[in-house]
N, C-alpha and C positions, 0 to 999 in steps of 0.2 A: 752135288755135282759141282766141283769147283769150276772157277771162272773159265780157265784155262782148258777142262775138259768139255769136250762137244759130245761124249758119249760114246763116239765110236774110233777114237785113240787120237785123234787128229787136234789142232789147235783151231778153234774158231776163228781166230784173227787174224789168220795167216790161209793166203789163196793157194790153191794147188800147184803144181810146178808148172803145167803150161800156159798158166794165164799171168797175164801181164797186166801192170795199171795202166789204163787208158790213159792220165795222163800224160804219163812217159812217155807210153804210144804215140801222143802227140805232138810232142816235144821232140823227138828223137825224128820223127817224117820231117818236120818243118827245118831241123837242123840236115838232113839230109839234102832238103830241097836248096838251102841257101848255099850249103858247099859245092852241090854243083853248079849253079849259077854262079859261082868264084871262082870255079875250075878246080875244084878240092874232090877227091876218090869220095869212094860210097862205104868207106868206111866211117871211123870216128870223128865228130867234126874236129877242127881245126881253130886254131885263136881268131881266122877271118872270118870264120862261119858265126862264130858267137856275137863277135863286133856287127855283124851284120844283122844277126836277130834285132840285137840292142837297136840299131837306127830303126829297123823297120816296126818296132815295138813303140817308139818314139813316135815313129810320125804319124801311128794309128792311133796315139794318145793324144797328139795334136791335131787329129781331125777329129775329137769329140770337142773341141771348142767352137765347132760353128754351130751358129741356133739361127733362127728365122723371124723376123719380128713382123706380123702381119701389120695390115691397113690399122686397124684397130686399136693396136698394142704398143707399148712403149717398155722397150728393156731395163731393167734396173741390174746392171753388174757390180756385183760385189768380190774384194779379193779380202779372204780370209774376214767374210763378215760383213767388214766395211766399207761403204760406198764410197768409191774412187773414180768415177768418171760422167762426163752429163747424159742424160739417158737416153737410151739408142733409138734411134726413129727407124721405119719400118726399111725392113729388103734382109740381105741375107749378113751377116755380122758374126763377128769371132772375138772369143775370149779364150784368156788362159784356161787350159782343162780345170777341171775337177782334179784335186781338192782346193786349188790354190785361188780360181775365181768361181764363182757361180754367178747366176741371171736368176731375175724374176720379170717374167713376161705380165705386165699387167694391162686387162681392156680398161682403155680409159672413155672409150665411146657408148659402149652398152649402157643400158638402162634395166637397173634392179631392182626389182618387189620385193618389197618387203611388207608382210602382212602383220599387224597387232590388232587383237581383240580383247576389252578386259571393262572385269565392272569396276567403276571408281566412286570415291564420296563427293558428294558437291558441296557448295558452300554452305547450304540450310540443310546438311546430312542427310542427302537423300541418296539413294544407289541411280545410277547410269549407266547403261550398256553401252560400249563405242567400240565400235572397228572398222580398221581403216586401211589402207594402204598406199605403204609410203616408196614413191621411188626416188631413186639414188643414183650416182657413177663415183667414178674413181677419179677425179678429177686431175689428182696429185698424187703421181705411183711413188716418188721417194718417200714422203708422207705418210703414202698409204703403208710402206712396207718398213719404215722404221719409229715413226714416231708415237703409231698407237701397237697394242699386242691383242690381234683380234679384231679390228676395224668394225666388224659386221656385227658382233655381241656388244659392242661398245654403242651402234647404232641402236640396236632393239633397247639397252639400257636408258639411252636419251632421250629415247621416241615414247619413253612408261615418264619420263620425269619431267620432259616437258607439258604431257598431254596432260600429266597429275596437276602440274600450275597451272595449265587453262580450264581444266574441268572446277579444279579446286578454290577457285577465286568466283565460279559464275553461279547463281544458282539453276536449279533442275528446270525451273519453266524457263529462266531464259535458252538453256540450253537444247532444250524440245523445242522452243519455238520462235523468238526473235533472234536467239544467237547462233542461232544453228551453225550458219554461212559464216561466222567469223570464227568456227574451231579450228580450220585450216590452215588458215590464212596466220593467226597466231600460234599455233602449235609450230608450223615452219620457219618460223621468226625466232623460236627459242631454241629449236631444236639447230639450226644452221649457226644461230651465233654460240651455242657449247660446242660444235662441233670443231669452229674456228681456233676455239679455247684450246680446245685439244690437240690441231694439228692434225685430226684423221686423213687427212686425203680425200673428203667425200664433201658432196654436194646434193642437196635435197633439189631434184627437181620439181616435185608435187607432191600432193597428200591428198588423195582422194578419201573420201568421209561416205562412205558405205551404210552405216547403219549408228543412229544416235537414238534409244529407245529406252524403257524403262526394262527393268531385269524382269523377265518369264515369269517368277517368284510371285513379285505385287500386280503382276500386269490387269488380272481382274480390280484388285480395288484401284488400280489409277483408271482404268475406266469407266468406274462409279465416278470417282472424283471428276475425271472429264465431262462426262455427263453431267453431272450437278454445276459444273462451271456453265457448261453451257446452256444449261436452263437459268441460273443466274442470268446471264447474259440477256437470256430470252425475255426473260422478266423485265430487266432494267429498260431493255428496247420498247416494250410496249407499255412500259409507264412512261415512260418518256413522249413516244406516241398520243398516248391518253393526255399528258399534258399537255403537249405541243397542241390538242382540240381544245380543250376546256378552257385553259388558259386565256388563248385569243379571245372566244368568246365570254369569257367572265369579266373580261374585258371591255368588251364591247357593249356587254348589259351594262357596265358601271358607267360607263360614259353615257349609257342612252340615257340614265336615270339620271345623273349629272345635269344632261342637258333639257330632260325634262321638268327636273327642280328648276331649274335656270328661269324655264320658261313661265311655268305657273309663279315664280316669281315676280320676274317682268309683269305679266298679267295680272297681279296682285296689286301690284305699285302703279300699275297704270287705270285699274281698276278703283281704286283707292284716289289716286291722285284726279281721275274723274269725278268720282262723286265729290269729290271735297271741291273741285271747278262747282260742280251745278248746284251745290249748298252753296259758294258764295255768290255766284249770279244770283239764287234765288232768296239769298238774304239781303242783297239789292232791289232788289222786288219787292221785296214784303218793307221794305224801308219805305219806298215809294207807295204803296197801297195794302195797308197790313189785313184791312177786313177781305177786299178781293182776294188778296192770294192764300189766305187762309182757309176762307172756303173751297178754293181752287183746291188746295193741297186735301181737305176735307173729303170732296165729290173724289177725288182721285184715288185717294185712299180705299173709301168705300169701291168704287169701281173695280178696284184691283183685287179686296177680297172677294165682293160677290161672285166676279169672274173665276176664279177658280172653287166655287163651291159647285155642287153639281142637286143642289136642291131649291126646290119651286114654290113660291109662295103665293098664292092667293088669295086676293081679298072675296068674300062670299058674303058679306055682311047683307040684309034684306032680304035673303033669298033663301026658299024654303028647301030647295034641294040642291045636295053639293055633287058636282061634276066632278068625278075624278079622272084626270088623265098624268097616263105616264111620260110627261113633258119631258124631264130629265133625259129618260131613254130616247126620247125623240130627239133630243137637240143633240145629244154622242151620236145618233143613225143617221141626221142630218150634215154634223161638222167633219164625220169618216169616209162618207159620199164624197165624188170628186166635184166638182162645180159642171153643170150643165148636163149632168146626170137624167137621164129620163125616170129613170124609177123615183129619185128624189123627187124629181118636179110633179108626179104624177100624186106623190105624198103629199106634197105642199098643197097641192088643186084640192084632195080628201079634206084635209085639215083647215082647209081655210076657213069653210060654214062653222066648223066648230069654233076656232078662231075667232070668226065674226060675232059669233054667240057671247061669247066668253069674255070678246072686249067690250060688247053690249052691256052685258051686265055688270061689268068694270064699270063704266062710262056712270051707268044709272046708279050703281052704289054710290061712284062718285060725285053724281049730280045730288042725290040724296042726302049725303053727310053737308055739302056745302050749304044746300037749305037749310040743314038744323041747326 
């Protein structure tokens, strides 16, 4: 079937005779109204009616140039795409209607949030997962509208670049531990400096760091590493505690040994000096009376030797019977008992007759040897 054949003998691109175009009907209605206002008849529009229609259309077109700027907004007016006047302040404003002039209304007080999370490589070639929120506002509407194409996209790219600069110059241990609080501050400084160089018209108000952690794929291995590190620190602490306990005691023992050695040395020197002084005094006495001194020294030596001996020697010559007494044990027992003990006194009393007999025999023996 041809394009102009509808299948029933009529042209599909033409309306029926009783149907009129809607736009034509509206125009004609407006023309009749304008003609009646200007005093024209109800027939076809006159030249004055057409002029009035043009005037009304121009008025309606001019009314489209009114716009309202809220308290937090600023208006940037553009004439054929070029910025032509200062930023408009809050209130009801007017600009030349489209397409001569247009206006961009920019909110300069609202604080916007931009979420960013990424896995990055650290200075020691380890992966770290970072999740943060960047808060910013549009402080300069003119720069925001003209200097950078897509300021929000630029903000995302610059944020990633600044954060990679911070992470790439720090080790994983530093980022997780001691330098964690420095990440937002350093990132914000680098981010704002780059935005100012680009004249993006954006001001970063804050960066909130939510997560700085190991990637989930290596979390188990990281936990084992952290446990080993904790064990290492605990063992070092225990060793330090043991050293703090044993070293002072060893030093004290060494000092005590040194003091004992010094005391022993002083005592030996004093004893030696005393012996030397006694020998010199004895030498002086020996030079005065050699025989008496020699006999006295001999007697003292024999007394010292016999005093340390536990043997008892009895002279039993001339007696047919030998009476054996454990005199050495009795002497030890007598010396071990305290002075004035009743047991010791009774023992001495019981032994006194025997001792008398022994002394008598000894005296008889000595007398017999004398007479012989």
